[in-house]
N, C-alpha and C positions, 0 to 999 in steps of 0.2 A: 361181642357185638352181633346183632342179628344178621343173618344171611340176607344179602341184597335181593336175591331172587324171591325168597319167601316174603320179604317186606313188599316188594313190587306186586306180587300175586295178591296178597291180602288187601293192600290199599286199592288196587285196581277193582277188585270185586266189591269192596265196600263203597267206593265212589260210584260205581255203576248202579248198585242197589239204591243208594241215597238219591242219585239223580232220577232214578225211576220213581221213587216215592215223591220227589219234588215236582217233576214235570208231568208225570202221567196221573198219579193219584192225588196230586194237589195237597200234599201233607203239610205244607207251610214250613215254618221255621222248625228245624229238627233239633229237639232238645237232647240233653245228655244227663242221665240215661234215657233212652227212648221210651222205656216202660217205667211207669212210676213204681218205686219200691213199695212192697206190701207193708202196711202198717199193722203189724201183728198185735200190738197192744190194743189198738182200736177194734180189731176183729174179735179179740177175746172179750173185750168189754161189751161189744154189741151182742155177741153170742150169749154171754152171761145175762145181759139185760133181757134178751128175748126168752131165756129159759125161766126167769123169775117173774116175768110180768106178761100180761096179755094186753096188747095194744099199748096205749100211752100210760105213763106212770101215774099212779094215784097220788094226787097232791092235795094239800090243804092250804087255803088262803086265809090269813088272819083277817078278821072283820075290821079291826081298828088300825092295825099296822100295815095291812095288805101284803104281809110277808108270805112268800111262797115256801112251803115246807113239804118234804116228801113223807108219805105215810110209811109206817114201819113195815107194812105188808109188802111194799114194793121196793124195799131196800135191797140192793144187790150185795154180793159177797164182798168181803173187805178188800181183796186184791184187785177188784175191778170197780171199786167205789170212787166216785169223784165227789169233791166237796163243794161244788157250786150248786146253783139253783137248778132244778130239773130241766127247765127249758134251755139252759145254757148248753147242755150236752147236745140236745136236739138241734139247736142253732148251729153249733160247731160242725156236727155231722152233716147237716144239710149244706152248709157252706163249703165243706171239703168235697162233698159229692158234686156240688155245682162246679167247683174249680176243676175237678177231674174230668167232668163230662163236657167241658167247654171245647167246641170245635176249633181247629186251627184257624188263625186269622188269614183271610185270603191275601195273597201276595200279588202286587202289581208287577209290571215288567222290571222296574228298577229293583224291587225287593227280590224278585226271582233271580236276577243276575247276581245280586249280592250273595244270596244263599248258594247259588251255583259256584261262585268263586270260593266260598268257604268249604264246600264239599270237595272240590277238586284241588284245593290248596296242598294237602299232603302229597298227592300224586305229582303235582308240578314241582314240589320241593324235592322229592326223591329223584325225579327226572333231571332237575338241575344239578343235584349231587353227582349223578352219573356223567353229566357233561363237563362240569367245572371242578369237581373234586370237593372233598370235605374241608380243605383248608381255605377255599375261596370264600370271599364275602358275598358273592353273587347269590348263592342259594339262601343265605340268611336274609339278605336285603329283599329278595324276591318274595319269600314267605312273609316277612313283616309287612311288605307293601300290600300283599293280597289280603292279609288279616285286617289291616287298617282300612283298606278300601271297602271290604265287606261291611265292617262295622259302620263306616261313614254312610254307606248307602242305606243301611238299615236304621240309621238314627232318625230318619224322617218319619218313621212309623210311630204313631201315637196310640192307637187302639190295639194293644196287645193283651193277651190274657196273662195270668200270673206266671205260668210255667215259661212262657216266651220271654217275659221280662227278666226272669231269673236266668234264662239261658243267655240273653244279651249281656247281662251283668257278669256272668261267668266267663264269657268270651273276652270281655274287657279286662277282667282281672288276669286272665291267662296271658295277656300281653307281657306281663312281668317275667314270664318264663324265658323270654328272649335274652334276658340278662344271664341266664344259666345255660345258654346254648352256644355251641362253638360256631364260629371262631371268636365271638364276643367274649365268651367266658374265658377262653384260653388267654386272651390278650389283655383283658381289663378286669373282669369280675373276680377271677380266681384269687389273685393276690390280695385284693381288698377284702374279700370275704374271709380268707384264711387269717389275714391280719386282725380283723375284727374279732373272730372267734378266739384267736390267741390272746388278744388283749383282755377279753372277758374272762378267759380262763386264768390269767395271771393276776388280775386285780380284784376279782369278785369271788369271795370264798364259796365253794360248793358248785359254782357254775362249770368248773372244769370237768366235773363228772359227766356232763352232757356234751360240752363243746369239744373236748379232746377226742372222744370217739367219732364225733361228727366230722372233725377235721380229717380223720383217717379214712372214713368211708365216703366223704364227699366226692373225690375224683371218680370212684367206681360208680356211685349213684348218678353222677353227671353223664357218664358214658352210657349207662343202661337206660335210664328213664328219660333222657333228653335226646336220644338218638332218633327214635321214631317220633315224628312230629304230628302224627295222626290223631 
């Protein structure tokens, strides 16, 4: 289990930096991951297309069918070839670039409070663990209350970009993690989950190859991956 002092140090610095982004730099709803992963396949395709063509692709439009076809001279290599119409790739690239370049949605007072609650929630949870202990229900209830309150305050926002909508959806799905966090897991979820896995392993051929190792590792995973609620 991680050391409490190191967890406190990491969560405190992360909360301070996130609050600085939220309140000073007006970063809006902070997504996870904060930096969009690089699409290497798209970069390779774009670089190959630029190497084999100058400007826009040369296309031919049928006189009677109006069907758009790519000329053989501008055909990219096989590994980066796409099988749609030439303009489809340009539309997808422009749409993806537009989504990436969208500025964060400005937050009002209510939304700023909601995001501040979400940012400070791991820190408050760790503080409550120090006050009431790991076996107490108070840290679990406090953290769940803060998460639900933050999502409820953010639910009134209608005009969000794609990344922000995905982040709200991700936070909503992560509420299911409370079923795997102590003390709820120790008192209610553990027995039912192990019973279900054992039932599947005994009555469905082949499933035991997956469920039996999962039953052995589940207690260790629960302690490692659900200890830090950040």
